[in-house]
N, C-alpha and C positions, 0 to 999 in steps of 0.2 A: 786299476782302481780309478785312475784319472778319467778314463774313458767312460766308466759306469756313472760318475758324477756328471759328466757332460751329457750323456743320454738321459739321465734322470732329470737334469735341468731342462734340456730341450723338451722332453715330454711334459713337464709341468708347465712350461711356457706354451706349448701347443694346446693343452688341455684348457688353460686360462683364456686363450684367444677363442677357442671353440665355445666355451661357456658364455663369454661375453657377446659373442656374435650370435648366439642361439636366440631366435625370436620368442621362444617360449618363456624366457625370463622377462619379456616386455609385458607390463600390465597397463591397461587402458580403462577409462572410465569417463562417464560424463559429469561435469561439475556445473553448478549454477554460479554464474558470476553477475554481480549487480554492478551497474555503472552509476556514476553520479550524474544527475541531469539538472537542468534549470526549470524551476517553477515560476511562472508569472502570472499574476491577476491584475487586471486593470479596473481598479476601484476608485481611484482618484487620490490626490496627494494627502488627504486627511487620514487615510488608512496606512497601517504599517504592519508588516510581519514581525510579531513581537518575539517569539521563540521557537526553537526547533529542538525536539527531543527525539531521540532514536532509541528504540528498545528491541531486543531480539528474543525470540523464544527458543526452547531447545528443539522444536520441531523444524527450525529453519525459517519461520515466518519473522519478518521485521515489521515494525509499525513505527512510522515517523509522525509526530504531532507538531502542528504548526498553528499558532494562535494568530488571529487577525484582530487588531484593535483599531478603533477610531481614536486618533490622537486627541481630538476635542472632547473625548468622553472619558478622560482620566485613565485610571488603570483597569477598567472594566474589560474582561474579555468578550468581545463582540461575536467572534465566531471561531470554531475550532476546525481545522482539517486533519483528518487522520488518514495517512497514506499506508495501505497494507500491501506489502510485497510478499506474494506467496511462494512456498518452496516447490515449484514445479520444474520439472525436467522435460526434455523432448517427448518422451513417451507419454507423460501426463497431458501435454497439450494436445496430442492426438485424440485423446479420449474426453477431455474436459473442456467445457465451453466457459470462458471466464464471465461472460455476461449471465449465465446461469447461476454462477457462484455468487456474483453481486446481487442477483434478484433473490436467491435464497437468503443471503444475509440481510437484505432489506426487509423481507417478509418476517424473518425471525426477530429483527430489532423492533420493528413495528408491533409485533405481537407481544413481545416483552413489555414494551411501554404500555400497551393496552391492558395487559395483566396487572400492571402497577397502577392503574386507573387513569392513565392518560387518554385523551380523546383526539383522534384525527378530525380537525375541524375544517381543513381544506386540502385538496390535492390539486396541483397544477403541473402541467408538462413545460419543461425548460429545455430548449436545445443547448447541448454543450458546444464546445468549439469546433468540433468536427461534424456537427449537425445530428448527433444522436439525441433522442428523446429521453429526458431524465425526469423522474417524478420528484417533485418538491413538496414535502408534507409540511403543513402547518399544524403543530401539535399543542394542545392545552394540557398542562398539567393540573391534577386535581388540586383543590384548596387543601391546606394542611393548617396544623397548628403553627408551623413556622411561617406560612405564607397566608396572608388574608384573602388574597385572590389568586386564582390560577394564573400561572406564567405561560406565555405563548412562545414557543421557539420553532424553528425550521429544521428539517432533516432531509438529506438526501444521500443516497450511496450510488456510485457507478464505477465502472472499470475504465481505466486509462489504456491498458494494453492487455496482453495475455497474463501477465504476472502481477500487475498492480491495480489496486481499487483505491477509490477515495471516498471517505465518508465525511459529511459536512454536518455539523451541528452548529446552528446560528441563532443568535438573539437579534440579529439585525432585521430590518423591515424587509418585506417581500421583494422590493426592487433591488436593494443592494445584495440580497442573498442570491436572487437570480442572476445578478451580475457576476457573482463569483462563479457560478456553474458555467455561465456563457463565455467567460474569458479566461478560465483557468487553462493554462497551457503548459505542457511538459516537453522541453526540448533538450536534446543531447548538448 
């Protein structure tokens, strides 16, 4: 009787070790991990980054919104940066070109603005920090009952890397808006 319990205990121990050592119980998958980076813009001492909001969607995309204010201009928001982090994995990067995505978004947003009555009054090319050409649009909103004259603002969208894009909406003048594009840098 005692030897039956010893044999049964030994058998259970061996089976447990075999189950734990079997590689078929190991699961592996790819996961997307985002890291925190530093964002810097060289606009001058009168400008400040006013707020930072982060929102996440169910699809895995996150959007970080940063406002840029001129401290001499009161509480008005002068420019807004929206940084989109796309939920892509290794397999997606092999088939997707992030510059194509940002160009698609640019065309879509400009098209939606034009459907709403806005007019592109100027397009200029600005080089970003790494020398890529970025299209900066000057857009005039249509006059409305709320606004006696059309408001002009600037818009640009470009990719930072394979997973992240920046959308800029600015009420600053062309020089300061272009300087945001030229000096925006993201460093680990």
